[in-house]
C-alpha positions in Angstrom: 0.0 -0.2 0.2 2.9 2.3 1.0 4.2 1.6 -2.6 1.5 2.6 -3.9 0.9 6.2 -2.3 4.6 6.7 -3.3 4.0 5.8 -7.0 0.8 8.2 -7.2 3.0 10.9 -5.9 5.6 10.3 -7.8 3.1 10.3 -11.2 1.5 13.8 -9.4 4.8 15.6 -9.2 5.9 14.6 -12.6 2.4 15.5 -14.0 2.7 19.1 -12.1 6.2 19.6 -13.3 5.1 18.7 -17.1 2.2 21.2 -16.5 4.0 23.9 -14.9 6.8 23.6 -18.1 4.0 23.7 -20.8 2.1 26.7 -18.7 5.6 28.6 -18.9 6.2 27.7 -22.6 9.2 25.7 -22.0 9.4 22.9 -24.4 12.9 21.8 -23.9 12.1 22.2 -19.9 9.0 19.8 -20.7 11.3 17.6 -23.1 13.5 16.8 -20.0 11.0 16.1 -17.8 9.3 14.1 -19.7 12.5 11.9 -20.2 13.6 12.2 -16.7 9.7 10.7 -15.5 9.6 7.8 -18.2 13.6 6.8 -17.5 12.6 6.7 -14.1 9.8 4.5 -14.4 11.8 2.6 -16.9 14.2 2.1 -14.6 12.5 0.7 -11.9 10.3 -1.6 -13.6 13.6 -3.0 -15.1 15.0 -3.5 -11.7 11.9 -4.7 -10.0 11.6 -7.5 -13.2 14.8 -8.6 -12.5 14.9 -8.4 -8.8 11.9 -10.9 -9.0 13.4 -12.8 -11.5 16.5 -13.7 -10.1 14.7 -14.1 -6.2 13.2 -17.1 -8.5 9.4 -15.4 -8.3 6.7 -17.2 -10.2 6.4 -16.4 -13.6 2.8 -14.5 -13.1 4.1 -12.1 -10.2 6.9 -11.1 -12.5 4.7 -10.3 -15.0 2.4 -8.7 -13.0 5.2 -6.3 -11.7 6.2 -5.6 -15.5 2.2 -4.9 -16.6 1.3 -2.6 -13.6 4.9 -0.4 -14.5 3.6 -0.5 -18.1 0.4 0.8 -16.6 1.9 3.4 -14.8 3.5 4.7 -18.2 0.0 5.0 -19.9 -1.7 6.4 -16.7 1.2 8.9 -16.3 0.6 9.7 -20.3 -3.0 10.1 -19.7 -3.4 12.2 -16.9 -0.8 14.3 -18.3 -2.6 15.1 -21.8 -5.7 15.7 -19.6 -4.3 18.4 -17.1 -2.2 19.5 -20.6 -4.7 20.1 -22.7 -7.7 20.6 -20.9 -6.1 23.6 -18.9 -3.2 24.8 -20.5 -2.8 24.2 -24.2 -5.1 23.8 -27.2 -4.9 20.4 -29.4 -8.0 19.4 -31.1 -6.4 15.7 -30.9 -5.4 15.1 -27.5 -8.7 13.7 -26.0 -8.6 10.9 -28.7 -5.1 10.1 -27.5 -6.3 10.6 -24.0 -8.9 7.9 -23.9 -6.6 5.1 -26.0 -3.8 6.0 -23.3 -6.3 5.8 -19.9 -7.8 2.2 -21.9 -4.2 1.0 -22.7 -3.3 1.7 -19.0 -6.4 0.4 -17.5 -6.2 -3.0 -19.5 -2.5 -2.8 -18.2 -3.4 -2.4 -14.5 -6.4 -5.3 -14.6 -3.8 -7.8 -16.0 -1.5 -7.1 -13.5 -4.5 -7.3 -11.2 -5.6 -10.4 -12.6 -2.0 -12.1 -12.2 -2.1 -11.1 -8.8 -5.0 -12.4 -7.6 -3.9 -15.9 -9.4 -0.9 -15.6 -7.6 -2.5 -15.4 -4.4 -4.6 -18.2 -4.9 -1.6 -20.3 -6.0 -2.1 -20.8 -9.5 -0.7 -19.6 -12.8 -3.2 -19.2 -15.7 -1.0 -20.1 -18.6 -3.7 -18.8 -21.2 -3.3 -15.0 -19.4 0.7 -15.4 -19.2 0.5 -16.3 -23.4 -1.8 -13.3 -23.9 0.1 -11.0 -22.1 3.1 -12.1 -23.5 2.0 -11.5 -27.2 0.6 -8.1 -25.9 4.0 -7.3 -25.0 5.3 -7.8 -28.1 2.5 -5.6 -30.0 3.2 -3.1 -27.9 7.3 -3.4 -28.1 6.7 -3.0 -32.0 4.1 -0.4 -31.6 6.4 1.8 -29.5 9.5 1.2 -31.5 7.5 2.3 -34.6 5.9 5.5 -32.7 9.7 6.3 -31.8 10.5 6.0 -35.4 7.8 7.9 -36.9 7.9 11.0 -34.5 11.4 11.4 -35.4 11.2 11.1 -39.1 8.3 12.8 -39.2 9.8 16.0 -37.6 7.2 15.9 -34.8 10.3 16.4 -31.7 11.1 19.6 -33.1 7.6 21.2 -33.9 8.1 23.6 -30.7 10.2 25.7 -33.0 7.1 26.6 -34.8 4.7 28.3 -32.3 1.3 27.4 -34.3 1.8 23.5 -33.4 0.8 23.3 -30.0 1.0 19.1 -30.3 4.6 19.5 -28.9 3.8 18.5 -25.3 2.0 15.7 -26.4 4.9 14.5 -28.9 7.1 14.7 -25.3 4.8 12.8 -23.9 4.4 10.3 -26.8 8.1 9.9 -27.4 9.4 9.5 -24.0 6.6 7.3 -22.7 7.2 5.1 -25.9 11.1 4.9 -25.1 9.6 3.9 -21.7 7.5 1.2 -22.8 9.7 -0.5 -25.6 12.7 -0.9 -22.7 10.3 -2.4 -20.1 8.7 -4.8 -22.9 12.1 -5.4 -24.3 13.4 -6.3 -20.9 10.0 -8.6 -19.9 10.6 -10.5 -23.4 14.1 -11.3 -22.5 13.9 -12.0 -18.7 10.8 -14.5 -19.2 10.5 -17.7 -21.6 7.6 -19.1 -22.8 6.5 -22.4 -21.5 6.8 -25.2 -24.0 
């Protein structure tokens, strides 16, 4: 319970920093804050995954931790978009992305909770583990494509043109995608499917 409170406070602080930098019109500070927040979540996820794996934790426990951290990235992104574009900047497409991020975050947290319940009940649902693995693979491919697309399309330098107000969203997209790709890749490397 304490760790969940710390996570909520950390996400709230991260969102506050992003909102303040967006309100101040400081895209480079916003970019740095987005990178830092995403990096911290990814590193914590990878560390916990490796610690649990090294300790011989059940596959469901490791997968639950991974899904929870993925959910934190999605929820951080969703809430950052909501607060930034509802109160600070204007961008017509923000609601679509907020909704998609919120749904992805809820799905990850649902999977994490389901895996936790399985572990507490002393069972391991191979179907759920297989679904989680496939979703992780899809997410990894999607996040790599997102990072490449944002760079190729020049989205990461949109802040240089004042008429583009999606620069804050692009920072969140890019660094959130980097974090999700790192978490996904680590999870796939440390886990092996059951033959």
